[in-house]
TORPA-4810 file (N, C-alpha, C, O; in nm, 3 decimals):
<nodes>
NODE_1_-1.795_-1.256_-0.760_-1.655_-1.287_-0.789_-1.593_-1.173_-0.869_-1.653_-1.125_-0.965_M
NODE_2_-1.476_-1.131_-0.830_-1.407_-1.023_-0.899_-1.342_-1.073_-1.028_-1.289_-1.184_-1.033_L
NODE_3_-1.348_-0.989_-1.130_-1.278_-1.019_-1.255_-1.129_-0.992_-1.234_-1.092_-0.901_-1.159_E
NODE_4_-1.046_-1.070_-1.301_-0.901_-1.059_-1.281_-0.848_-0.920_-1.316_-0.756_-0.872_-1.250_V
NODE_5_-0.904_-0.854_-1.417_-0.854_-0.723_-1.459_-0.923_-0.608_-1.386_-0.893_-0.491_-1.413_R
NODE_6_-1.013_-0.639_-1.295_-1.091_-0.536_-1.227_-1.010_-0.464_-1.119_-0.944_-0.528_-1.037_E
NODE_7_-1.017_-0.331_-1.120_-0.953_-0.253_-1.014_-1.043_-0.256_-0.892_-1.161_-0.225_-0.901_Q
NODE_8_-0.987_-0.295_-0.777_-1.067_-0.309_-0.656_-1.044_-0.194_-0.558_-1.136_-0.160_-0.483_V
NODE_9_-0.928_-0.136_-0.554_-0.892_-0.031_-0.459_-0.772_0.043_-0.516_-0.734_0.023_-0.631_D
NODE_10_-0.713_0.128_-0.434_-0.581_0.182_-0.468_-0.503_0.201_-0.339_-0.560_0.217_-0.231_H
NODE_11_-0.371_0.200_-0.352_-0.282_0.216_-0.238_-0.193_0.338_-0.262_-0.134_0.353_-0.370_V
NODE_12_-0.185_0.425_-0.162_-0.100_0.544_-0.170_0.012_0.527_-0.068_-0.012_0.507_0.051_M
NODE_13_0.137_0.536_-0.117_0.254_0.518_-0.032_0.339_0.645_-0.042_0.426_0.655_-0.128_I
NODE_14_0.313_0.742_0.046_0.383_0.871_0.037_0.535_0.860_0.043_0.605_0.933_-0.028_P
NODE_15_0.588_0.771_0.124_0.734_0.759_0.141_0.805_0.735_0.009_0.916_0.784_-0.012_K
NODE_16_0.741_0.659_-0.081_0.804_0.628_-0.210_0.731_0.695_-0.327_0.750_0.659_-0.443_I
NODE_17_0.647_0.794_-0.293_0.578_0.874_-0.394_0.499_0.790_-0.495_0.511_0.810_-0.616_N
NODE_18_0.421_0.697_-0.444_0.340_0.612_-0.531_0.193_0.615_-0.491_0.159_0.616_-0.373_Q
NODE_19_0.107_0.618_-0.591_-0.037_0.606_-0.575_-0.080_0.509_-0.684_-0.090_0.547_-0.801_D
NODE_20_-0.105_0.384_-0.647_-0.121_0.276_-0.744_-0.257_0.210_-0.736_-0.311_0.193_-0.627_L
NODE_21_-0.313_0.172_-0.852_-0.437_0.094_-0.849_-0.409_-0.047_-0.799_-0.301_-0.102_-0.822_P
NODE_22_-0.507_-0.105_-0.731_-0.498_-0.244_-0.686_-0.594_-0.325_-0.772_-0.713_-0.293_-0.780_I
NODE_23_-0.542_-0.429_-0.836_-0.623_-0.515_-0.922_-0.645_-0.650_-0.857_-0.565_-0.696_-0.776_Y
NODE_24_-0.756_-0.713_-0.894_-0.787_-0.848_-0.843_-0.692_-0.947_-0.909_-0.696_-0.966_-1.031_A
NODE_25_-0.607_-1.009_-0.831_-0.516_-1.110_-0.881_-0.379_-1.056_-0.916_-0.367_-0.945_-0.966_G
NODE_26_-0.274_-1.137_-0.890_-0.136_-1.095_-0.918_-0.088_-1.136_-1.057_0.031_-1.164_-1.075_P
NODE_27_-0.178_-1.139_-1.156_-0.140_-1.177_-1.291_-0.043_-1.074_-1.349_-0.043_-0.958_-1.309_E
NODE_28_0.038_-1.117_-1.442_0.142_-1.032_-1.500_0.085_-0.902_-1.557_0.144_-0.796_-1.539_E
NODE_29_-0.030_-0.910_-1.625_-0.090_-0.791_-1.683_-0.125_-0.689_-1.574_-0.104_-0.569_-1.592_D
NODE_30_-0.178_-0.736_-1.462_-0.210_-0.647_-1.350_-0.085_-0.585_-1.291_-0.084_-0.467_-1.258_N
NODE_31_0.021_-0.664_-1.278_0.145_-0.615_-1.218_0.219_-0.518_-1.309_0.305_-0.443_-1.263_L
NODE_32_0.185_-0.517_-1.438_0.242_-0.419_-1.530_0.178_-0.282_-1.510_0.239_-0.179_-1.539_Q
NODE_33_0.052_-0.281_-1.459_-0.025_-0.157_-1.448_-0.042_-0.106_-1.306_-0.083_0.008_-1.286_R
NODE_34_-0.010_-0.189_-1.207_-0.032_-0.150_-1.069_0.005_-0.261_-0.974_0.106_-0.329_-0.993_G
NODE_35_-0.078_-0.280_-0.872_-0.052_-0.378_-0.767_-0.157_-0.488_-0.777_-0.273_-0.461_-0.806_V
NODE_36_-0.115_-0.612_-0.753_-0.209_-0.724_-0.756_-0.242_-0.771_-0.615_-0.154_-0.785_-0.530_G
NODE_37_-0.370_-0.794_-0.591_-0.416_-0.850_-0.463_-0.406_-1.002_-0.473_-0.460_-1.061_-0.566_H
NODE_38_-0.337_-1.065_-0.378_-0.324_-1.211_-0.380_-0.458_-1.274_-0.349_-0.521_-1.243_-0.248_L
NODE_39_-0.501_-1.363_-0.437_-0.630_-1.431_-0.420_-0.622_-1.535_-0.309_-0.514_-1.586_-0.278_E
NODE_40_-0.736_-1.564_-0.249_-0.741_-1.664_-0.144_-0.705_-1.608_-0.008_-0.702_-1.681_0.091_G
NODE_41_-0.676_-1.479_-0.002_-0.641_-1.410_0.122_-0.741_-1.294_0.135_-0.812_-1.264_0.039_I
NODE_42_-0.748_-1.231_0.249_-0.844_-1.122_0.273_-0.835_-1.012_0.167_-0.728_-0.983_0.115_S
NODE_43_-0.951_-0.953_0.137_-0.953_-0.835_0.051_-0.901_-0.715_0.131_-0.912_-0.714_0.253_L
NODE_44_-0.844_-0.616_0.064_-0.790_-0.499_0.135_-0.900_-0.399_0.173_-0.900_-0.285_0.129_P
NODE_45_-0.993_-0.445_0.258_-1.105_-0.360_0.299_-1.105_-0.335_0.449_-1.195_-0.268_0.499_I
NODE_46_-1.006_-0.385_0.520_-0.997_-0.363_0.663_-1.092_-0.451_0.741_-1.172_-0.525_0.685_G
NODE_47_-1.081_-0.441_0.873_-1.167_-0.517_0.961_-1.089_-0.614_1.047_-0.974_-0.649_1.016_G
NODE_48_-1.152_-0.659_1.155_-1.087_-0.753_1.246_-1.063_-0.886_1.177_-1.142_-0.930_1.094_A
NODE_49_-0.954_-0.950_1.212_-0.916_-1.081_1.160_-0.904_-1.082_1.008_-0.957_-1.171_0.941_S
NODE_50_-0.834_-0.983_0.954_-0.807_-0.978_0.810_-0.658_-0.960_0.786_-0.587_-0.901_0.868_T
NODE_51_-0.612_-1.010_0.673_-0.473_-0.993_0.633_-0.468_-0.996_0.481_-0.468_-1.103_0.420_H
NODE_52_-0.464_-0.879_0.420_-0.455_-0.867_0.275_-0.308_-0.861_0.234_-0.224_-0.808_0.307_A
NODE_53_-0.278_-0.917_0.116_-0.142_-0.913_0.063_-0.147_-0.846_-0.074_-0.220_-0.891_-0.163_V
NODE_54_-0.069_-0.740_-0.090_-0.061_-0.665_-0.215_0.078_-0.685_-0.274_0.179_-0.654_-0.211_L
NODE_55_0.081_-0.736_-0.395_0.207_-0.770_-0.461_0.236_-0.671_-0.573_0.147_-0.637_-0.651_S
NODE_56_0.361_-0.625_-0.579_0.399_-0.529_-0.683_0.538_-0.557_-0.738_0.623_-0.613_-0.670_G
NODE_57_0.559_-0.515_-0.862_0.687_-0.534_-0.931_0.787_-0.426_-0.888_0.749_-0.317_-0.846_Q
NODE_58_0.914_-0.459_-0.900_1.021_-0.362_-0.873_1.098_-0.323_-0.998_1.142_-0.209_-1.010_R
NODE_59_1.115_-0.414_-1.091_1.206_-0.391_-1.202_1.140_-0.358_-1.334_1.179_-0.412_-1.437_G
NODE_60_1.041_-0.270_-1.333_0.970_-0.233_-1.456_1.044_-0.119_-1.526_1.076_-0.018_-1.463_M
NODE_61_1.072_-0.134_-1.656_1.142_-0.027_-1.726_1.060_0.102_-1.738_1.117_0.211_-1.737_P
NODE_62_0.928_0.090_-1.750_0.845_0.208_-1.775_0.773_0.261_-1.651_0.708_0.365_-1.658_A
NODE_63_0.784_0.192_-1.537_0.711_0.236_-1.417_0.789_0.200_-1.292_0.857_0.098_-1.288_A
NODE_64_0.778_0.284_-1.188_0.851_0.260_-1.062_0.781_0.157_-0.975_0.847_0.073_-0.914_R
NODE_65_0.648_0.162_-0.966_0.567_0.071_-0.885_0.629_0.051_-0.747_0.638_0.147_-0.670_L
NODE_66_0.673_-0.072_-0.714_0.732_-0.100_-0.583_0.885_-0.095_-0.586_0.950_-0.152_-0.498_F
NODE_67_0.945_-0.029_-0.686_1.091_-0.026_-0.700_1.160_0.026_-0.574_1.270_-0.018_-0.541_A
NODE_68_1.097_0.119_-0.505_1.160_0.180_-0.388_1.100_0.132_-0.256_1.116_0.198_-0.153_D
NODE_69_1.030_0.020_-0.258_0.965_-0.029_-0.136_1.066_-0.052_-0.024_1.031_-0.042_0.094_L
NODE_70_1.190_-0.084_-0.059_1.292_-0.106_0.044_1.327_0.021_0.122_1.399_0.014_0.221_D
NODE_71_1.278_0.137_0.078_1.300_0.262_0.152_1.201_0.280_0.266_1.218_0.369_0.350_K
NODE_72_1.098_0.196_0.270_1.000_0.204_0.379_1.067_0.165_0.510_1.148_0.072_0.514_M
NODE_73_1.033_0.235_0.615_1.088_0.209_0.748_0.974_0.186_0.847_0.859_0.223_0.822_K
NODE_74_1.009_0.125_0.958_0.912_0.105_1.065_0.857_0.242_1.107_0.934_0.336_1.128_K
NODE_75_0.726_0.252_1.119_0.661_0.378_1.155_0.605_0.455_1.037_0.522_0.544_1.056_G
NODE_76_0.648_0.423_0.913_0.594_0.490_0.795_0.448_0.451_0.775_0.405_0.342_0.814_D
NODE_77_0.372_0.541_0.715_0.231_0.516_0.686_0.210_0.491_0.538_0.285_0.541_0.454_Y
NODE_78_0.106_0.413_0.506_0.052_0.408_0.372_-0.099_0.394_0.385_-0.150_0.362_0.492_F
NODE_79_-0.170_0.419_0.275_-0.315_0.430_0.281_-0.379_0.344_0.172_-0.335_0.344_0.057_Y
NODE_80_-0.483_0.272_0.210_-0.560_0.191_0.115_-0.699_0.252_0.108_-0.768_0.266_0.209_V
NODE_81_-0.740_0.290_-0.013_-0.873_0.346_-0.033_-0.958_0.245_-0.109_-0.920_0.197_-0.215_T
NODE_82_-1.075_0.213_-0.052_-1.171_0.127_-0.119_-1.295_0.209_-0.152_-1.290_0.332_-0.145_N
NODE_83_-1.403_0.145_-0.188_-1.523_0.218_-0.228_-1.583_0.304_-0.118_-1.647_0.405_-0.147_L
NODE_84_-1.564_0.265_0.008_-1.632_0.339_0.114_-1.542_0.417_0.208_-1.591_0.505_0.279_K
NODE_85_-1.412_0.389_0.212_-1.328_0.458_0.309_-1.180_0.451_0.273_-1.138_0.372_0.188_E
NODE_86_-1.104_0.535_0.339_-0.958_0.531_0.330_-0.906_0.482_0.463_-0.939_0.537_0.568_T
NODE_87_-0.822_0.379_0.458_-0.766_0.319_0.579_-0.618_0.354_0.588_-0.546_0.348_0.488_L
NODE_88_-0.573_0.389_0.706_-0.433_0.423_0.729_-0.364_0.304_0.794_-0.415_0.249_0.892_A
NODE_89_-0.250_0.264_0.740_-0.171_0.155_0.796_-0.033_0.207_0.830_0.020_0.294_0.761_Y
NODE_90_0.025_0.153_0.936_0.159_0.192_0.978_0.248_0.068_0.978_0.211_-0.036_1.031_Q
NODE_91_0.367_0.081_0.917_0.460_-0.032_0.912_0.504_-0.066_1.054_0.553_0.020_1.127_V
NODE_92_0.487_-0.193_1.093_0.535_-0.232_1.226_0.650_-0.332_1.220_0.714_-0.357_1.322_D
NODE_93_0.677_-0.388_1.103_0.799_-0.467_1.087_0.823_-0.492_0.938_0.730_-0.489_0.857_R
NODE_94_0.948_-0.516_0.906_0.989_-0.544_0.769_1.072_-0.671_0.773_1.165_-0.683_0.853_I
NODE_95_1.038_-0.765_0.688_1.106_-0.895_0.688_1.140_-0.935_0.545_1.080_-0.887_0.450_M
NODE_96_1.235_-1.023_0.533_1.264_-1.090_0.407_1.227_-1.236_0.427_1.272_-1.301_0.521_V
NODE_97_1.143_-1.286_0.337_1.096_-1.424_0.349_1.120_-1.500_0.219_1.139_-1.441_0.113_I
NODE_98_1.118_-1.631_0.230_1.120_-1.717_0.112_0.979_-1.723_0.056_0.883_-1.710_0.131_E
NODE_99_0.963_-1.741_-0.076_0.829_-1.751_-0.133_0.743_-1.861_-0.070_0.620_-1.854_-0.075_P
NODE_100_0.805_-1.962_-0.013_0.730_-2.073_0.047_0.682_-2.043_0.190_0.607_-2.123_0.246_S
NODE_101_0.723_-1.932_0.248_0.689_-1.901_0.387_0.555_-1.828_0.397_0.549_-1.714_0.441_Q
NODE_102_0.448_-1.895_0.356_0.317_-1.833_0.356_0.261_-1.812_0.496_0.168_-1.734_0.514_L
NODE_103_0.316_-1.881_0.596_0.268_-1.860_0.733_0.296_-1.717_0.780_0.234_-1.671_0.876_D
NODE_104_0.388_-1.647_0.715_0.419_-1.509_0.753_0.304_-1.414_0.720_0.299_-1.302_0.771_A
NODE_105_0.213_-1.458_0.635_0.099_-1.374_0.599_-0.033_-1.434_0.647_-0.138_-1.412_0.585_V
NODE_106_-0.028_-1.508_0.755_-0.150_-1.569_0.808_-0.234_-1.465_0.882_-0.184_-1.361_0.925_S
NODE_107_-0.361_-1.496_0.896_-0.454_-1.408_0.968_-0.436_-1.427_1.117_-0.428_-1.540_1.166_I
NODE_108_-0.432_-1.316_1.190_-0.427_-1.319_1.336_-0.560_-1.269_1.388_-0.613_-1.169_1.340_E
NODE_109_-0.614_-1.338_1.486_-0.745_-1.303_1.540_-0.748_-1.158_1.589_-0.658_-1.113_1.660_E
NODE_110_-0.853_-1.087_1.550_-0.879_-0.947_1.589_-0.775_-0.848_1.536_-0.776_-0.732_1.579_D
NODE_111_-0.688_-0.889_1.446_-0.588_-0.798_1.388_-0.627_-0.764_1.244_-0.693_-0.843_1.176_K
NODE_112_-0.587_-0.646_1.198_-0.610_-0.600_1.062_-0.474_-0.568_1.001_-0.413_-0.467_1.034_D
NODE_113_-0.427_-0.654_0.911_-0.296_-0.636_0.849_-0.308_-0.620_0.698_-0.399_-0.674_0.635_Y
NODE_114_-0.216_-0.545_0.642_-0.193_-0.541_0.498_-0.044_-0.561_0.479_0.037_-0.493_0.543_V
NODE_115_-0.007_-0.651_0.391_0.132_-0.678_0.361_0.162_-0.630_0.219_0.089_-0.662_0.126_T
NODE_116_0.269_-0.554_0.204_0.318_-0.512_0.073_0.432_-0.606_0.037_0.531_-0.615_0.110_L
NODE_117_0.419_-0.676_-0.074_0.513_-0.782_-0.110_0.577_-0.753_-0.245_0.508_-0.721_-0.342_L
NODE_118_0.709_-0.765_-0.249_0.781_-0.751_-0.375_0.901_-0.844_-0.370_0.925_-0.910_-0.269_T
NODE_119_0.976_-0.848_-0.479_1.093_-0.935_-0.482_1.218_-0.859_-0.439_1.222_-0.736_-0.442_C
NODE_120_1.317_-0.935_-0.400_1.447_-0.878_-0.367_1.552_-0.978_-0.414_1.527_-1.098_-0.401_T
NODE_121_1.664_-0.943_-0.465_1.709_-0.805_-0.483_1.635_-0.737_-0.597_1.554_-0.799_-0.667_P
NODE_122_1.662_-0.609_-0.615_1.601_-0.532_-0.723_1.622_-0.605_-0.855_1.731_-0.655_-0.883_Y
NODE_123_1.518_-0.610_-0.935_1.516_-0.680_-1.065_1.513_-0.832_-1.047_1.534_-0.904_-1.144_M
NODE_124_1.488_-0.881_-0.926_1.479_-1.025_-0.904_1.346_-1.080_-0.952_1.259_-1.005_-0.996_G
NODE_125_1.331_-1.211_-0.943_1.210_-1.278_-0.987_1.129_-1.322_-0.866_1.184_-1.381_-0.773_S
NODE_126_0.998_-1.294_-0.866_0.912_-1.331_-0.753_0.915_-1.481_-0.727_0.902_-1.524_-0.612_L
NODE_127_0.931_-1.560_-0.831_0.923_-1.704_-0.812_1.055_-1.766_-0.766_1.056_-1.879_-0.718_S
NODE_128_1.165_-1.694_-0.780_1.293_-1.757_-0.748_1.371_-1.692_-0.635_1.465_-1.751_-0.583_T
NODE_129_1.333_-1.573_-0.597_1.411_-1.507_-0.491_1.323_-1.476_-0.371_1.201_-1.494_-0.375_V
NODE_130_1.386_-1.430_-0.267_1.314_-1.395_-0.146_1.237_-1.265_-0.167_1.271_-1.186_-0.255_M
NODE_131_1.135_-1.244_-0.086_1.055_-1.122_-0.100_1.065_-1.033_0.021_1.074_-1.082_0.134_G
NODE_132_1.064_-0.903_-0.001_1.055_-0.808_0.110_0.912_-0.808_0.160_0.819_-0.796_0.081_D
NODE_133_0.893_-0.822_0.287_0.759_-0.826_0.343_0.744_-0.711_0.441_0.807_-0.711_0.547_L
NODE_134_0.662_-0.616_0.407_0.631_-0.507_0.499_0.499_-0.540_0.566_0.394_-0.527_0.504_S
NODE_135_0.504_-0.581_0.689_0.384_-0.619_0.761_0.336_-0.498_0.839_0.408_-0.445_0.923_L
NODE_136_0.217_-0.457_0.810_0.168_-0.335_0.871_0.036_-0.357_0.941_-0.044_-0.443_0.901_T
NODE_137_0.014_-0.282_1.042_-0.112_-0.291_1.115_-0.188_-0.160_1.097_-0.129_-0.052_1.088_T
NODE_138_-0.317_-0.172_1.091_-0.400_-0.054_1.070_-0.398_0.033_1.195_-0.432_-0.013_1.304_R
NODE_139_-0.359_0.156_1.178_-0.354_0.250_1.290_-0.496_0.281_1.335_-0.530_0.258_1.450_E
NODE_140_-0.576_0.332_1.247_-0.720_0.351_1.265_-0.773_0.407_1.135_-0.697_0.461_1.054_N
NODE_141_-0.902_0.397_1.114_-0.951_0.455_0.990_-0.960_0.605_1.008_-0.980_0.655_1.119_Q
NODE_142_-0.946_0.675_0.899_-0.946_0.819_0.906_-1.082_0.869_0.951_-1.185_0.822_0.903_L
NODE_143_-1.084_0.964_1.044_-1.209_1.024_1.088_-1.272_1.103_0.974_-1.208_1.122_0.871_G
NODE_144_-1.394_1.149_0.990_-1.464_1.214_0.880_-1.389_1.337_0.829_-1.379_1.357_0.708_S
NODE_145_-1.336_1.420_0.918_-1.260_1.537_0.875_-1.132_1.494_0.804_-1.099_1.547_0.698_L
NODE_146_-1.061_1.398_0.862_-0.938_1.350_0.800_-0.965_1.287_0.665_-0.889_1.307_0.570_S
NODE_147_-1.074_1.212_0.655_-1.107_1.144_0.530_-1.124_1.245_0.418_-1.067_1.228_0.310_F
NODE_148_-1.202_1.350_0.441_-1.227_1.449_0.336_-1.104_1.534_0.310_-1.080_1.574_0.196_W
NODE_149_-1.026_1.562_0.413_-0.901_1.635_0.395_-0.807_1.553_0.307_-0.744_1.605_0.215_M
NODE_150_-0.799_1.424_0.336_-0.714_1.333_0.259_-0.759_1.329_0.113_-0.677_1.336_0.023_F
NODE_151_-0.890_1.318_0.090_-0.943_1.312_-0.046_-0.910_1.441_-0.123_-0.864_1.435_-0.237_K
NODE_152_-0.933_1.556_-0.060_-0.907_1.684_-0.127_-0.759_1.698_-0.160_-0.723_1.741_-0.270_A
NODE_153_-0.673_1.663_-0.066_-0.529_1.673_-0.090_-0.484_1.576_-0.199_-0.395_1.608_-0.278_M
NODE_154_-0.545_1.459_-0.202_-0.509_1.361_-0.304_-0.544_1.413_-0.444_-0.467_1.395_-0.537_R
NODE_155_-0.660_1.477_-0.457_-0.700_1.533_-0.586_-0.600_1.641_-0.629_-0.557_1.644_-0.744_I
NODE_156_-0.564_1.730_-0.536_-0.464_1.833_-0.567_-0.331_1.770_-0.607_-0.266_1.816_-0.701_L
NODE_157_-0.292_1.668_-0.535_-0.166_1.602_-0.564_-0.165_1.542_-0.704_-0.067_1.556_-0.777_L
NODE_158_-0.273_1.475_-0.742_-0.279_1.415_-0.874_-0.269_1.521_-0.983_-0.209_1.496_-1.088_L
NODE_159_-0.326_1.638_-0.960_-0.312_1.747_-1.056_-0.167_1.796_-1.064_-0.116_1.823_-1.172_K
NODE_160_-0.101_1.806_-0.948_0.040_1.846_-0.946_0.128_1.744_-1.016_0.224_1.781_-1.084_F
NODE_161_0.097_1.615_-1.000_0.178_1.511_-1.062_0.182_1.529_-1.213_0.284_1.500_-1.277_L
NODE_162_0.073_1.576_-1.270_0.069_1.596_-1.415_0.156_1.715_-1.457_0.203_1.720_-1.570_K
NODE_163_0.177_1.809_-1.365_0.253_1.929_-1.398_0.402_1.915_-1.372_0.483_1.929_-1.464_L
NODE_164_0.438_1.888_-1.246_0.579_1.885_-1.209_0.605_1.776_-1.107_0.551_1.779_-0.996_R
NODE_165_0.687_1.682_-1.144_0.716_1.569_-1.057_0.786_1.609_-0.926_0.739_1.566_-0.821_K
NODE_166_0.894_1.688_-0.925_0.962_1.720_-0.799_0.871_1.790_-0.699_0.873_1.758_-0.580_P
NODE_167_0.792_1.887_-0.745_0.702_1.957_-0.654_0.595_1.862_-0.601_0.557_1.869_-0.484_K
NODE_168_0.546_1.773_-0.686_0.444_1.678_-0.643_0.498_1.584_-0.536_0.427_1.550_-0.442_A
NODE_169_0.622_1.543_-0.549_0.683_1.454_-0.450_0.693_1.524_-0.314_0.665_1.463_-0.211_C
NODE_170_0.734_1.650_-0.315_0.741_1.725_-0.189_0.602_1.745_-0.129_0.584_1.736_-0.008_R
NODE_171_0.504_1.772_-0.215_0.367_1.790_-0.168_0.313_1.661_-0.108_0.244_1.664_-0.006_L
NODE_172_0.345_1.548_-0.171_0.298_1.419_-0.119_0.356_1.394_0.020_0.286_1.343_0.107_M
NODE_173_0.481_1.428_0.041_0.542_1.411_0.173_0.473_1.500_0.276_0.450_1.458_0.389_S
NODE_174_0.441_1.622_0.237_0.372_1.714_0.327_0.233_1.661_0.361_0.191_1.666_0.477_L
NODE_175_0.161_1.611_0.262_0.028_1.553_0.286_0.039_1.439_0.385_-0.042_1.429_0.478_I
NODE_176_0.136_1.353_0.367_0.155_1.240_0.457_0.176_1.286_0.601_0.118_1.231_0.694_S
NODE_177_0.260_1.389_0.618_0.284_1.442_0.752_0.158_1.501_0.813_0.131_1.481_0.932_L
NODE_178_0.080_1.575_0.734_-0.044_1.635_0.784_-0.144_1.528_0.826_-0.205_1.538_0.932_L
NODE_179_-0.161_1.426_0.742_-0.256_1.320_0.775_-0.209_1.243_0.897_-0.289_1.213_0.985_V
NODE_180_-0.079_1.211_0.905_-0.027_1.138_1.021_-0.044_1.221_1.149_-0.078_1.166_1.253_A
NODE_181_-0.020_1.352_1.141_-0.039_1.439_1.258_-0.185_1.441_1.300_-0.216_1.437_1.419_S
NODE_182_-0.274_1.449_1.202_-0.416_1.450_1.233_-0.459_1.317_1.296_-0.540_1.316_1.389_N
NODE_183_-0.404_1.206_1.247_-0.435_1.075_1.306_-0.390_1.071_1.452_-0.461_1.021_1.538_L
NODE_184_-0.271_1.124_1.479_-0.220_1.124_1.617_-0.309_1.209_1.707_-0.336_1.171_1.820_A
NODE_185_-0.355_1.324_1.657_-0.444_1.409_1.736_-0.577_1.339_1.764_-0.628_1.346_1.876_L
NODE_186_-0.632_1.272_1.662_-0.759_1.200_1.682_-0.742_1.087_1.781_-0.829_1.063_1.864_E
NODE_187_-0.629_1.018_1.773_-0.604_0.905_1.863_-0.591_0.953_2.007_-0.639_0.887_2.099_R
NODE_188_-0.525_1.067_2.027_-0.504_1.120_2.161_-0.629_1.180_2.223_-0.641_1.188_2.346_D
NODE_189_-0.724_1.223_2.138_-0.845_1.286_2.194_-0.955_1.188_2.226_-1.061_1.227_2.273_S
</nodes>
């Protein structure tokens, strides 16, 4: 059983320049520091017939977290890294749902989904307003060359983030394009 404060993975979302830790459970303390994995639903480890839900705050005074999640568009990629691999997901639809519409995050047979969930409008409350739901399907896991390329670029990016934010944001966008291009090449071959 995972401890509530335990970091289980991390999610990198190049479009909104975020690389966030994923914690077990959507407790307030976890949402102050990163993204919370909704309990009782699949873990964000990929595989057939899984659907993980990652919940993040938008209105934090000291951190951006999911503040810009509404900038995600169909076709954008994000990446979930766990202990053994980095998985690439591509947004295939964006919806606004009521908090009671849990059927929108149900498991579909032989599908691998990750949903990024936040509140809307900006600065809204998760318990009282509708949530933006980015439903994404796993494109494919990164091949061995892509995996190590992604890891090396991520390390460089984290070093740049400490130095200069604008340059790091441009570098993150470039990394995303390179990885997405490599994924397309692997898929076509």
